[in-house]
Structures are given as structure tokens and as C-alpha cells.
C-alpha positions in Angstrom: 192.4 68.8 192.4 189.9 70.2 194.8 186.6 71.0 193.7 184.2 73.6 195.4 180.6 71.9 195.9 179.1 75.1 196.2 180.5 76.4 192.6 179.5 72.8 191.4 175.8 73.6 192.7 175.7 76.6 191.0 176.9 75.3 187.5 174.0 72.6 188.1 171.5 75.0 188.7 172.4 77.3 186.0 172.6 74.4 183.5 169.2 73.4 184.7 167.8 76.6 184.1 169.2 77.1 181.0 167.5 73.7 179.9 164.3 75.1 181.2 164.3 78.3 179.3 165.1 76.3 176.5 162.3 74.1 176.5 160.1 77.1 177.7 161.4 78.9 174.6 160.6 76.1 172.3 157.0 75.7 174.0 156.4 79.7 173.6 157.3 79.4 170.2 155.3 76.5 169.0 152.4 77.5 171.0 152.5 81.0 169.2 152.5 79.4 166.1 149.4 77.3 167.1 147.8 80.6 168.4 148.5 82.3 164.9 147.3 79.3 162.9 144.0 79.2 164.9 143.6 83.1 164.5 144.2 82.5 160.8 141.7 79.6 160.6 139.1 81.6 162.4 139.9 84.5 160.0 139.5 82.2 157.1 136.2 80.7 158.3 134.8 84.2 158.9 135.8 85.4 155.5 134.0 82.4 154.0 131.1 82.7 156.0 130.7 86.1 154.9 131.6 85.5 151.1 128.9 82.8 151.2 126.4 85.3 152.9 127.4 88.1 150.5 126.8 85.5 147.6 123.4 84.8 148.8 122.4 88.4 149.1 123.3 89.1 145.4 121.6 86.2 144.2 118.4 87.5 146.0 119.0 90.9 144.2 119.0 89.1 141.1 115.7 87.4 142.1 114.2 90.3 143.0 115.1 92.1 139.7 113.6 89.0 137.6 110.7 87.9 139.8 108.5 90.0 142.0 105.8 87.3 142.5 107.2 86.3 145.9 108.6 90.0 146.7 107.6 89.7 150.5 109.6 86.3 150.9 112.5 87.4 148.9 112.6 90.6 151.1 112.4 88.8 154.5 115.1 86.5 153.5 117.3 89.1 152.1 116.7 91.1 155.3 117.7 88.0 157.5 120.8 87.2 155.4 122.0 91.0 155.7 121.6 91.1 159.5 123.8 88.1 159.6 126.3 89.4 157.8 126.3 92.9 159.4 126.6 91.1 162.9 129.2 88.5 161.8 131.4 91.6 160.2 131.1 93.6 163.6 131.9 90.6 166.2 135.7 89.6 166.7 136.4 85.7 165.7 136.2 83.1 168.2 135.2 79.4 167.8 131.8 80.0 169.4 130.9 82.8 167.3 132.1 81.0 164.0 130.3 78.0 165.1 127.2 79.8 165.7 127.2 81.5 162.3 128.0 78.3 160.4 124.8 76.8 161.8 123.0 80.3 160.8 124.5 80.2 157.5 123.5 76.3 157.1 119.5 77.4 158.1 119.8 80.4 155.7 120.9 78.4 152.8 118.4 75.7 153.5 115.7 78.6 153.3 117.3 80.0 150.2 117.4 76.6 148.2 113.7 76.1 149.4 113.0 79.5 148.1 114.8 79.5 144.8 113.5 75.8 144.1 109.6 77.4 145.0 110.6 80.3 142.6 112.0 78.0 139.7 108.8 75.9 140.0 106.5 79.1 139.6 108.7 80.1 136.7 108.1 77.0 135.0 104.5 77.1 135.4 104.6 80.5 134.3 106.4 79.6 131.4 103.7 76.8 130.6 101.0 79.5 131.0 102.7 82.1 128.8 103.0 79.2 126.2 99.2 78.2 126.7 98.3 81.7 126.5 100.3 82.5 123.2 98.7 79.4 122.1 95.3 80.6 123.2 95.6 84.1 121.4 96.8 82.3 118.1 93.7 80.2 118.2 91.6 83.4 118.9 93.3 85.1 116.3 92.9 82.4 113.7 89.2 82.3 114.6 89.0 85.8 114.6 90.3 86.0 110.9 88.3 82.8 110.1 85.1 84.8 111.5 85.9 88.0 109.4 86.3 86.0 106.3 82.9 84.4 106.9 81.4 87.8 107.9 82.8 89.0 104.5 81.4 86.1 102.6 78.2 86.5 104.3 78.0 90.1 103.5 78.7 89.2 100.1 75.9 86.5 100.2 73.7 89.0 101.5 74.2 91.7 98.9 74.3 88.7 96.0 70.8 87.9 97.6 69.3 91.5 98.1 70.8 92.1 94.6 68.8 89.2 93.2 65.7 89.7 95.5 65.2 92.9 93.8 62.1 93.6 91.4 62.8 93.5 87.5 60.5 94.3 85.1 60.3 93.0 81.7 59.9 95.2 78.3 58.2 98.5 79.1 55.7 99.6 76.3 54.2 103.0 76.1 51.2 104.2 73.9 49.4 107.4 73.5 46.0 108.0 72.8 43.2 110.3 72.7 40.5 109.5 75.5 36.8 111.0 75.1 33.6 109.4 76.4 35.6 106.5 77.9 36.7 105.7 74.6 40.4 105.6 73.5 41.8 106.5 69.9 45.4 105.5 69.5 47.5 108.3 68.1 51.1 109.7 67.9 50.0 113.3 67.4 50.8 115.6 70.1 47.8 117.9 69.9 45.3 114.9 69.6 46.8 112.7 72.6 45.8 113.7 76.3 46.8 110.1 78.0 49.6 107.4 77.6 49.1 103.6 78.5 51.9 102.1 80.3 52.3 98.3 80.2 55.3 96.2 81.8 55.3 92.7 83.6 57.0 92.1 87.0 59.1 89.0 86.4 58.9 85.8 88.6 61.4 86.1 91.3 61.3 83.4 94.0 63.8 85.7 96.2 61.3 88.6 96.4 59.6 88.9 99.4 55.7 88.5 98.7 53.1 90.9 99.3 52.1 94.6 98.2 54.5 96.6 96.0 54.5 100.3 95.5 55.0 100.8 91.7 55.5 104.3 90.7 55.3 105.6 87.0 57.1 108.6 85.9 56.6 110.5 82.5 59.0 113.0 81.7 57.8 115.7 78.8 60.3 117.0 76.3 60.5 120.1 78.6 61.6 118.1 81.4 58.3 118.4 83.3 56.4 115.6 85.1 53.4 114.9 83.1 50.4 114.4 85.4 52.8 115.3 88.4 51.0 113.5 91.6 53.8 115.4 93.9 57.1 114.2 95.4 57.8 111.0 97.5 61.1 110.9 99.9 63.0 107.7 100.1 65.5 108.6 102.8 68.3 111.2 101.4 66.4 110.5 97.6 63.1 111.6 96.4 60.9 111.0 93.4 58.1 112.9 91.7 55.9 110.6 89.8 53.0 110.6 87.6 51.0 107.7 89.1 51.4 105.1 91.8 49.9 101.4 91.6 49.8 99.2 94.4 50.4 95.4 93.3 50.1 92.3 94.7 53.3 90.1 93.9 53.3 86.7 94.6 56.7 85.7 93.1 55.2 85.0 89.6 55.0 86.9 86.6 52.7 89.8 86.8 51.4 92.0 84.0 50.4 95.4 84.7 48.9 98.4 82.8 48.4 101.6 83.5 46.8 104.8 82.3 48.4 108.2 82.6 45.9 110.9 81.9 47.4 114.5 81.0 46.4 117.2 83.6 45.0 120.7 82.5 48.3 122.0 82.8 49.9 119.4 80.5 47.6 119.8 77.4 48.0 120.1 74.8 50.9 117.7 74.8 54.5 119.0 73.1 55.9 117.5 70.3 59.0 115.4 70.9 60.1 112.4 72.8 58.3 111.4 76.3 60.3 109.4 78.8 58.7 106.8 80.7 60.3 105.4 83.9 59.1 102.7 86.3 60.3 102.5 89.8 59.6 100.0 92.8 60.2 102.6 95.8 63.3 104.1 94.8 64.9 101.5 92.5 64.6 102.1 88.8 62.9 98.9 87.2 63.2 99.8 83.4 62.2 103.0 80.8 61.2 103.5 77.6 60.3 106.4 75.5 57.8 107.7 72.8 57.5 110.0 70.4 54.6 112.4 69.6 54.6 114.2 66.4 
């Protein structure tokens, strides 16, 4: 059998070409799969970086709501993170861009960690200050309550002392008589009487302030008129019509006082009935008594 060399060469060339094409196909397919895998890797890396940047932005938003002491620093960090995220979304994925943004992400995360750590420290300090503030307010409230109670006790003591310091008079006695030629003739007959002696004692009281005391004697007739009217004296919103005023020097010891009330011409003759005798220190009534004239 005769073989044609030229035909044999064609077959050899065709076989070689088929082998080359097969190898190229396998290489192309393998290379295509590698490129697809690489692109998928870059896409995943980009997605992860975007995700981390988005989470950082959300964390900054939460910090902005809860803590405004470092508003400027938070705003700057938030703006820097948002710019990085926006830039990453606009750019195509390649290894240099991914590497660049991964480095930027590491830097941003470092800044974020420092910022959060600072805010946590400030929050801890704030909580401690709030606790100390509440403690101080509680202490102030307790002291205020104690002061108020002391003031109430003090006011009560002052009232007690003021009441205890008031002048007090012992038994008050009144006697009517007829005064003629400097001589007294005691009588209970109205038409014969033209004067009344009023005697009493200021009791000992060490709490009363020493010194001159204005003592007012008031005698009220059966008709309601003031015997020997000396006029009216005012004490703030109150007033007193009196028959006689005596200024006595009080030294905290018992002091006996007797004074004569002489009837004025308008009072004569004295009427029958009861005469009421009142003794005052300023506008404070010290005591009273009455006599009956027949």
C-alpha cells in the first residue's frame, strides 16, 4: 500500500491543530473561571467594605442621638465615612481600589474606636457626676428639711419666749372714794364718789426686757363711756382710749403700783352700776376687775 506523504503531513498538521485548539480551549475556560472568581472576590470585598462603612455610619447616628457633647467630632467622622462610602460605590472594583479602601477602612475604624472610647469615658464620667449630683441634691434637701424644722422649732421657741416675756399683772383692786381738800373718804355711793384708786402689781419676770413701761388704765362706766377720758392712742391697726397712763421703771422684780383716776366734770356725778377697770401694757391687756357703785 502506497502512502501519500503529502496527505500524511496534512493529517499531522490537522491533528496538531486539534491538540492546540483543545489546549487553548481548556486554558481559556480555566482562565475565564479564574477571572470570574477574581471578579467575584473583588465584588465580595467591595460589598464587605461598603457594609462596614454603612454600619459605622449607623453607629455614628446612634451616638449623635444619645450624646451631643462631641457633636463636632462625630460630625467630622460621619462625613469622612460617608465620603469614603460614596466614592467606593461610584468606582469600579479592581485590586488597587479595593486595597486603597481597605486601608482607609482600617484608618476609619481606628478613629471610630478612639472616638467611641472617648465617648464611653465621658459617659462614665457623666454618670459619676450625675450620681454625685443626685447625692448632693439629696444632701441639700435633707439639710433644707433640717433647717426648716429648726426654723419651725426656733419660731416656736421665739413665740414661747415672747409669750413668756409678756408683762403680767397680779390681782387688780379698785376702790371708789370722795376726794375733797386732799383727803380721801372711801364710799361705794355713786353720787358721793368722784375718784377711783386702782392698785395692782407687775409680777417678777426675768424674761421681760428691763426699762420704762407704759401702763394704761381704762375705766368704763355703766353707760360704756371712758371715765376721765384722756384720748385715744394707736398701736398699729389697733387703738386704745384710756383714763390714765403711768410710766413705770420695771427691773424684772415685783413692782406694786397704785394710781388715782379723778373723774372729770363731764363724768360727774358718777352713775350707779358696775365700772369695769382694765389695765394695759401698750395694747396688751394685763388684767381687769370691776366695782359696783350704788
